[in-house]
N, C-alpha and C positions, 0 to 999 in steps of 0.2 A: 625805242620805236616812237616815231613822230606821227601822230594821227593826221597832221596837216598835209603830209606828202605821201604817206603809204596807204595802200588799201587796207580795209578793215574786215576782210573776209577770211582771215587766217583761222583755221580750225584745228591745228595740230602744232607740235613743237617745231621750232624754226631750224632744227638741226638738219643739215642737208642729207645726212645719212638716211633719213626717213622719207625723202622725197624722190620719186622716180624721175629720171631725166626726160625731158620732152623729146619728141621725135626729131625736131629740127636741130637740137643741139647735141653734140657728141657727148659720150659718157666721160665724165671726169673722174680722177682717182678718188675724190671725196664722196662720190655717189655710189661707190661699190658697196655691196652688202658685206657686213662684218660678221665674224664668228661670235657665237655665244660664249660668255665667260662662265666657267664652272663654279669657281669660288674666289676667295680673296688671294689665292696664290696664282691665279691665271695672269698671264702677261698682258699688258704691262703693269708694273706696280704704280700706285698713285704716289705723288710726292708727299702728301700728308701721311700716308702709311709709313714711309721711310722716316718722317719726322717723329712719328709715334714711337717707333722702335729706338731711335736715337735718344729720345727723352727717357724711355724706360732704362736703357743702358746707363745713361748719365745718372739718373736717380739711384740705380742699384749700386753702381761703382762708388759714387760719393757717399751714399748712405752707409753701406756696409764696410767700405774701405777707409773712410775718413772720419765720419761723424760718430757712428756707434762706438768705435774703440775709444773715443775721447770721453764717453760718459763715465760717471763714477763707477768704480769697479763692481759694486753690487747690482748696478742697473744694466750692465753689459749683457748678461745672459737673457734678461727679459727683452732688451732691445733687439737682439738677434732673433729671438723666438717670434715676437710679435710681427716685426717687419718681414721676417722670412716667410711666415705663414701667409701674410697678405700678398706679398710679391709673388709667391709661388701660386697661390690661388688665382690671382689675376692672370698670370701667364697661362694657366691651364684653360680658363674660360675664354680668354682672348684667342688663343690658338684654335680652340674648338669652334668659336663663332666665325673665325676666318675660314676654317676648313670645310664647314658645312655648306652643302649646296642647297640654297633656299628655294629652288625652282619648284614649280607645280609638278605634281606626281607624274602627269602625262608627259611633261617636258623632260623630266629626268629619265623616262623610259626611252626617249629618242637618243640618237647619236649627236654628239657635239662636234663631229668631225668637219662638216662643211659649213660654209656661210649661209645665213638666212636670206631669203629673197628681200628685195627692196620694196618698201611699202608704196603702193600706188594709190594716190588720193582720188584718181579718176574712177577707180573701181570700188573703193571702200571709204566710208566716212571716218571710221575709227579702226584702230588696230584690233580691238576685241569687239566682236559683234555677236550677240546671241550666244554668249559663253563660248565662242570659238575665236582663237587667235589667228589672224590672217598671216602673221609672220611665222610663228612657231608651227602653224598648221595642225593644231591639236585642240581638243575641247578642254577648257580650263574651268576651274571652280569659280563661284560667284565672287570670291574675295581675291582673285588673282588680278594682277596688273602687269603689263609688259614694261620692263625697265629698259630705258634707252641706253643706259651705261653698260649693263650686262647683256643686253639684247636677248632677253628671255622673259617668260612669264614667271612671276614670283607669287607663290601662294601666301595670302595674308600680307600683302606688300605694306611695309611701313615706310621705309625710305632707303636710299642707297647711301651707305656710310663710306665716306672717303677715307676715314682713319682705318677702317677694316679692309677697304678696297673690295667690299662685298655688299650685297643687298641684305637688308634686315627684314625678315619676314616671319611667318608663323613658326618656322622650324628653328630659328636661332634668335628670336626676339628676347627670350629669357636669358640666354647666354650674353647677348649684347648688354642687357640691363645689369646683369651681375658684373660684367666687365667694367661698366661705368662706375658702379657702386664700389667695387674693390679698388679701382684706380683712385677714386676720390678719397677713400679711407686711407690708402697707402700714402698718398701725397700729403694728406693732412698730418699723419703721424710723422712723416719725414720733415715737414716744415716745423713741427713742434720740436723735434730733436735739433734741427739746425738753429732754430731761434735760441734754444737753451745754450748751445755751444757758443753762439755769437755773443750772447749777453754775458755768460760766465767768463769769456775771454777777457772782458774789461773789468768785471767785478772781482772774480777770484780765479785766475787762470790755473792755480795749483789744483783745483778740483778736477781739472781736465787732464792732469798728468799723474793719474793713479796707476797707470800700467807700469809693469816692472822695467820696461825699456827706458823709462824716464828717470829711474833711480840713479843711473850713472851720469845724468845731465842736470843734476840739481843746481849747479852753478852756471848753467847755460840755458836760461829760460827762453832765449830767442830761437832755440833749436827744437823742432817738433818732428814727430814721426807720423807717417800715413801708412795705410795697409797693414796695421797691426792686427794680430800678432804674427801672422804667417810670414809676411815679407815686408818688414819695416824699411821704410825709405825716409831718409832725412829731408826735411824741408824747412822753410822759414815761416814765421808767424803770419806775414801778410798773405802768403798762399792759402793758409787755413781760413783766414778771414774772407778772402776773395771767393773761395769755393763755397763757404757757408752763405755769403751774401747772394751769390749767383743762384744757389739752390733755393734760397728763400724767395727770390724774385720769381724764378720759374715756377716754383711750387704754388705761390699765391696766384699767379696767372692761371696755372692749370686748375687750381681749386675753383676759381671763379667760373671758368668755362665748364668744368665737369659738374659743378654744383648747379649751374643754370640748366645744363642738359638733363641732369637727373631730376630736378624739380619739374621741368617741362614734361618729362615722360610720366612722372607721378600724376601730373595734371591730366595727361591723355588717358592714363589707366583709370583714373577716377571718373572721367566722362566717357569712357569706353570708346575712345577714338584712336585712330592711327595718325601718324604724322602726315601721311598723304591726305587723309580725310580732313584734318585740321587745316591744311594749306588750301584745299579746294573750297572749304567753307568760307575762308577769309579772303579768297582771291577776288570776288566781285567788289568788295569794299576797297581793296588796295588798287584795283584797276580804276575805280571811280575817282580816287584821289589823284592817281597819276594822270588820268584824263583831264581832270580839272586844271592841273598845272600846265599840261600841254595846250589846253584851249587858250590859255592866256597869251601864248606866243603866236597863235593863229591870227590872221587878219580879221578885223571885226565883221566883215561881210561873210566870211566863211564859217564863223563860229556857230550860227544856228544849224547849218548843214552838218557840220561835224558832230554837234551835240545830238542831232537826230540819228545820225549813223551809229553813234555809240549806243544809244538806247535801243535802236532796232537790233543791233548786234547782241545786246544783253538779253533781249526777249526773243531771240531767234529760235529758241528751243520749243516755243509754243506749238502744240500739235495743230495741224490744219483742221478746219471746220469739216464736219461730216457733210456729205453730199446733200444738197437741198437746203442748207442753212447758210445764210450770208453772214459774213463776218462784219462787225461794225467797223466804222472808219477808225483808223489809228489816231487821227487828230481831229478833234472837234472842240474848240475852245468854248463854244456856246452850250454844248450839251453837258448836263450835270453828270458827274462820275461818282465813284466810290472806291474805297481801298483802305490801306492802313498807313498811318503817318509814323515814320520812324522816329520823329522827334517827340511824339506823344504816345509811347507804347502802352501807357495805362488806359487809353481810351478804347483800345481794340479796333475792330473794323467798323467802318461807318459808310453810309450810303446816302444818296440823295443830294449831294452838294459837291461842287468841285473844290471846295476849301475844307481844310481840317477844322472841325468845331473847336479844337483846343487852341492851336497856334494860328489859325486862319491862314495857313500856308496854302499856296496855289502852285500846282505844277505836277511833275511826274510822281509825286508821292501818292496821288490818287490811283496810279496804275501799278504800283509796286505791291504785290501780295506779300503775305508774311514770310514766305519762303525765300524771297529775294530782297530782304531789307538791306539796301545799300545806301551810302550817303548820297545826297542829292547834289547836282551841279547847280550852283546858284544862278548862273546865267540862263540855264534852261528853265529853272523853276519860275522865273519871272516872265517867260514868254509862252510856255506851253502848259496845257492842262490835258493830260492823256486820259482817255476813257479806260476804265478798268476792263481788261479782257474777260470774256465770259467763258473761254475755253479752259479745259484742264491742262495743267502744266505737266510736262514729262519730268520725272525725277531727274535730278542732276546726276552726273557720272559717279560721284562719290557714294551715292546711295547704294549702288550695287555691291559695294565692298563691305557694307555693314553686316 
């Protein structure tokens, strides 16, 4: 999005499926209403869902068919038992998380047979208003949110997981977390086994040839077996090394991604947040950074106008003044303001001066209350001193989901 050429009054996702076509233009196939998805098995499958299943099959086949049989003979039963329990447990929780319908209770009571109506912005400002979804046409709970991917309201919405091809909400969040934890544990154990086989192959390969099928090949150390002991297949040493190296690479990559995801959700649980709430909280700061970068590409004469449009858009949720009370001017560089400086949080709120008493900064910091602490745009800070609004601010959207 380029703020120099596009209007700044967008209030909803830019996906065309949510926008009703105008009367002048004909209806296009992209603007037709879509059906709600029941769970992760609903068509179409997501490419990342297919990748997840292929990785699971690869780890299971290489782990149980190639690497574990090469462990020293006393370790083989423990390897099968530990890895088997982890892989089976992950499969159960993963399938359950995919199969559960996380929709709101009132949505589940309705039929999924027909497509939902198209959202019309000329009639409604938001999909959910006063705990009623205008698309699902049902009353929903305060923690529900309409997912654009599944096209239904999800109770306790956390995020839409592309790996599960299903929404993660109140009904399947614990299963999702257990799936991530079991996958992380299983991949770590598998990487440990693969690393041992890879190192021992160069240090002492005879420790990897304790199975009885290798007794007849004592003089042929270049011949190895895979899929022991049920269906032994002869192969060469480079094939074993290549499979072990590939598994270590994919395992370390999966460990980094799964570990980051697991730590992130531990952080969310500690702070009693959902992924959706975390994103909404950090969205103003990210938008301010992106706006500052885009302002640099604008013509110098247009920058003050675009800066003002950005801040007016940021504070557009302020409630209107009650009747009989005049709202102060939005711009008055001569009038003294008050507010909270995001660069000096230790000072708290201050009043009676357009400058922060700590850093002596001048600009929109005086108009940003504590609820909306976002990074300032330097170009605007040097030109404007916004007066602090005296009206009450309406809680942001994410507040209703707490």
